[in-house]
Backbone as CSV, one residue per row, in Angstrom:
resi,resn,N_x,N_y,N_z,CA_x,CA_y,CA_z,C_x,C_y,C_z
1,UNK,-9.340,-3.531,38.978,-8.407,-3.565,37.843,-9.088,-2.986,36.632
2,UNK,-8.428,-2.088,35.943,-8.981,-1.448,34.775,-8.817,-2.313,33.565
3,UNK,-9.884,-2.405,32.736,-9.801,-3.192,31.507,-9.797,-2.241,30.328
4,UNK,-9.036,-2.588,29.345,-8.934,-1.814,28.121,-9.469,-2.621,26.954
5,UNK,-10.397,-2.061,26.217,-10.973,-2.740,25.046,-10.618,-1.966,23.812
6,UNK,-10.153,-2.660,22.805,-9.907,-2.033,21.528,-11.093,-2.313,20.616
7,UNK,-11.625,-1.279,20.030,-12.767,-1.438,19.148,-12.382,-1.081,17.740
8,UNK,-12.636,-1.952,16.849,-12.360,-1.691,15.440,-13.648,-1.261,14.785
9,UNK,-13.725,-0.011,14.376,-15.000,0.583,13.985,-15.305,0.565,12.496
10,UNK,-14.513,-0.034,11.672,-14.765,0.053,10.228,-15.866,-0.868,9.782
11,UNK,-16.298,-1.803,10.644,-17.283,-2.770,10.244,-16.684,-3.980,9.556
12,UNK,-15.361,-3.960,9.403,-14.649,-5.098,8.794,-13.926,-5.825,9.906
13,UNK,-13.456,-7.060,9.609,-12.748,-7.803,10.652,-11.504,-7.083,11.168
14,UNK,-11.185,-7.267,12.425,-9.976,-6.698,12.972,-8.776,-7.283,12.321
15,UNK,-7.713,-6.511,12.126,-6.516,-7.011,11.484,-5.805,-8.043,12.334
16,UNK,-5.097,-8.925,11.670,-4.285,-9.892,12.387,-2.817,-9.517,12.173
17,UNK,-2.012,-9.980,13.079,-0.555,-9.658,12.971,0.033,-10.204,11.695
18,UNK,-0.376,-11.415,11.298,0.137,-12.010,10.070,-0.223,-11.187,8.844
19,UNK,-1.430,-10.620,8.824,-1.851,-9.841,7.669,-1.011,-8.560,7.514
20,UNK,-0.533,-8.031,8.625,0.175,-6.794,8.562,1.610,-6.935,8.034
21,UNK,2.130,-8.105,7.958,3.526,-8.284,7.546,3.628,-9.123,6.275
22,UNK,2.557,-9.384,5.621,2.626,-10.251,4.415,3.311,-9.584,3.248
23,UNK,3.910,-10.393,2.419,4.655,-9.927,1.256,3.792,-10.201,0.015
24,UNK,3.799,-9.289,-0.950,3.041,-9.471,-2.170,3.600,-10.641,-2.966
25,UNK,2.766,-11.210,-3.808,3.221,-12.316,-4.674,4.278,-11.890,-5.652
26,UNK,4.175,-10.657,-6.106,5.205,-10.102,-7.046,5.516,-8.682,-6.604
27,UNK,6.781,-8.309,-6.649,7.200,-6.933,-6.301,6.690,-5.989,-7.331
28,UNK,6.603,-4.711,-6.903,6.326,-3.597,-7.849,7.612,-2.780,-7.912
29,UNK,8.138,-2.632,-9.086,9.380,-1.872,-9.273,9.071,-0.514,-9.885
30,UNK,9.628,0.517,-9.235,9.398,1.883,-9.658,10.741,2.531,-10.029
31,UNK,10.697,3.460,-10.987,11.937,4.147,-11.345,11.691,5.631,-11.300
32,UNK,12.442,6.310,-10.449,12.397,7.751,-10.341,13.804,8.294,-10.455
33,UNK,13.992,9.206,-11.405,15.329,9.652,-11.768,16.123,8.418,-12.134
34,UNK,17.218,8.126,-11.687,17.894,6.904,-12.098,17.922,5.847,-10.983
35,UNK,16.978,5.975,-10.046,16.886,5.039,-8.908,15.694,4.100,-9.114
36,UNK,15.959,2.857,-8.800,14.903,1.832,-8.811,14.501,1.539,-7.396
37,UNK,13.182,1.548,-7.157,12.638,1.256,-5.831,11.834,-0.030,-5.932
38,UNK,12.031,-0.977,-5.052,11.315,-2.246,-5.070,10.369,-2.240,-3.864
39,UNK,9.084,-2.352,-4.169,8.051,-2.336,-3.152,7.512,-3.759,-3.022
40,UNK,7.551,-4.310,-1.804,7.222,-5.720,-1.569,5.962,-5.942,-0.837
41,UNK,5.383,-4.925,-0.224,4.144,-5.129,0.550,3.447,-3.779,0.760
42,UNK,2.255,-3.879,1.348,1.406,-2.691,1.546,2.078,-1.689,2.446
43,UNK,2.765,-2.110,3.465,3.443,-1.148,4.362,4.483,-0.334,3.618
44,UNK,5.318,-1.031,2.778,6.324,-0.305,2.002,5.650,0.609,1.016
45,UNK,4.527,0.196,0.463,3.779,1.073,-0.473,3.326,2.325,0.204
46,UNK,2.753,2.227,1.426,2.294,3.389,2.140,3.471,4.351,2.411
47,UNK,4.595,3.792,2.828,5.776,4.619,3.052,6.197,5.328,1.808
48,UNK,6.234,4.586,0.700,6.648,5.215,-0.580,5.678,6.266,-1.008
49,UNK,4.386,6.001,-0.896,3.361,7.000,-1.253,3.521,8.294,-0.443
50,UNK,3.864,8.141,0.791,3.965,9.278,1.686,5.269,10.066,1.465
51,UNK,6.376,9.390,1.322,7.683,10.031,1.314,8.271,10.308,-0.067
52,UNK,8.004,9.474,-1.028,8.761,9.552,-2.283,7.941,9.787,-3.540
53,UNK,6.636,9.746,-3.393,5.781,9.860,-4.581,5.954,11.231,-5.251
54,UNK,5.998,11.254,-6.572,6.118,12.538,-7.279,4.935,13.462,-6.908
55,UNK,5.063,14.690,-7.250,4.043,15.684,-6.931,2.711,15.504,-7.662
56,UNK,2.740,14.762,-8.771,1.473,14.565,-9.539,0.654,13.487,-8.861
57,UNK,-0.195,13.890,-7.909,-1.014,12.985,-7.105,-2.428,13.030,-7.578
58,UNK,-2.831,11.960,-8.274,-4.146,11.889,-8.922,-5.133,11.146,-8.059
59,UNK,-6.295,10.867,-8.613,-7.296,10.036,-7.934,-6.781,8.644,-7.740
60,UNK,-5.987,8.138,-8.663,-5.466,6.787,-8.499,-4.437,6.740,-7.316
61,UNK,-3.762,7.831,-7.077,-2.880,7.961,-5.898,-3.723,7.843,-4.657
62,UNK,-4.796,8.581,-4.583,-5.682,8.544,-3.393,-6.246,7.149,-3.156
63,UNK,-6.655,6.484,-4.241,-7.142,5.115,-4.120,-6.047,4.208,-3.599
64,UNK,-4.882,4.281,-4.166,-3.767,3.429,-3.718,-3.444,3.693,-2.269
65,UNK,-3.462,4.950,-1.843,-3.218,5.318,-0.423,-4.192,4.614,0.488
66,UNK,-5.465,4.739,0.177,-6.503,4.160,1.057,-6.421,2.624,1.058
67,UNK,-6.303,2.038,-0.136,-6.302,0.546,-0.215,-5.062,-0.018,0.441
68,UNK,-3.921,0.622,0.226,-2.673,0.117,0.858,-2.703,0.263,2.373
69,UNK,-3.261,1.337,2.883,-3.421,1.486,4.329,-4.308,0.377,4.863
70,UNK,-5.444,0.108,4.158,-6.360,-0.952,4.605,-5.700,-2.312,4.529
71,UNK,-4.919,-2.580,3.488,-4.210,-3.842,3.380,-3.153,-3.972,4.476
72,UNK,-2.459,-2.903,4.787,-1.439,-2.986,5.835,-2.070,-3.294,7.205
73,UNK,-3.342,-2.953,7.323,-4.084,-3.244,8.549,-4.807,-4.589,8.464
74,UNK,-4.696,-5.303,7.341,-5.308,-6.581,7.206,-6.774,-6.524,6.857
75,UNK,-7.249,-5.386,6.397,-8.679,-5.214,6.098,-9.044,-5.591,4.697
76,UNK,-8.161,-5.338,3.741,-8.416,-5.710,2.359,-7.295,-6.660,1.896
77,UNK,-7.545,-7.449,0.846,-6.532,-8.384,0.370,-5.294,-7.658,-0.223
78,UNK,-4.163,-8.322,-0.038,-2.917,-7.770,-0.562,-2.934,-7.585,-2.068
79,UNK,-3.601,-8.502,-2.784,-3.677,-8.398,-4.228,-4.386,-7.090,-4.669
80,UNK,-5.368,-6.681,-3.909,-6.090,-5.482,-4.243,-5.180,-4.235,-4.033
81,UNK,-4.392,-4.273,-2.952,-3.471,-3.163,-2.698,-2.378,-3.080,-3.741
82,UNK,-1.821,-4.222,-4.105,-0.782,-4.253,-5.109,-1.290,-3.718,-6.445
83,UNK,-2.477,-4.144,-6.811,-3.093,-3.702,-8.051,-3.327,-2.189,-8.063
84,UNK,-3.834,-1.649,-6.978,-4.101,-0.226,-6.874,-2.794,0.584,-6.930
85,UNK,-1.791,0.094,-6.211,-0.501,0.760,-6.156,0.156,0.743,-7.545
86,UNK,0.134,-0.405,-8.200,0.698,-0.512,-9.547,-0.009,0.389,-10.539
87,UNK,-1.345,0.471,-10.437,-2.091,1.361,-11.347,-1.730,2.802,-11.159
88,UNK,-1.555,3.208,-9.893,-1.206,4.617,-9.575,0.228,4.884,-10.097
89,UNK,1.104,3.942,-9.924,2.500,4.112,-10.414,2.534,4.216,-11.916
90,UNK,1.754,3.394,-12.587,1.704,3.457,-14.054,1.208,4.798,-14.523
91,UNK,0.106,5.259,-13.871,-0.445,6.604,-14.252,0.564,7.714,-14.004
92,UNK,1.319,7.594,-12.904,2.313,8.629,-12.602,3.582,8.542,-13.456
93,UNK,3.678,7.460,-14.269,4.831,7.309,-15.138,6.085,6.835,-14.413
94,UNK,5.935,6.181,-13.298,7.113,5.743,-12.549,7.209,4.206,-12.465
95,UNK,6.234,3.484,-13.034,6.273,2.062,-13.013,7.369,1.564,-13.919
96,UNK,8.267,0.756,-13.379,9.387,0.252,-14.183,8.899,-0.936,-15.003
97,UNK,9.037,-0.789,-16.285,8.661,-1.871,-17.211,9.830,-2.824,-17.380
98,UNK,9.619,-4.100,-17.014,10.729,-5.067,-17.122,10.523,-5.982,-18.299
């Protein structure tokens, strides 16, 4: 019988299923054109960064991309991902001020 082993090579703990679906303590609201987008977790942030982010992609965008991917995998805390995503949105001028 063949055995399959998954190896997580980042040197950090392997992600857990619960970590991959967690919701942030507070949503991040973005406004592009006249549409409001509500981002609730790292997975949604990654999708938004990939599909809907404006063309002005700075270093803070790259940081948010990496941190949100890591958070979606359960490698970094959600709070860190939310903070990086919010900072990138603020810099891009799309963070909705409530």
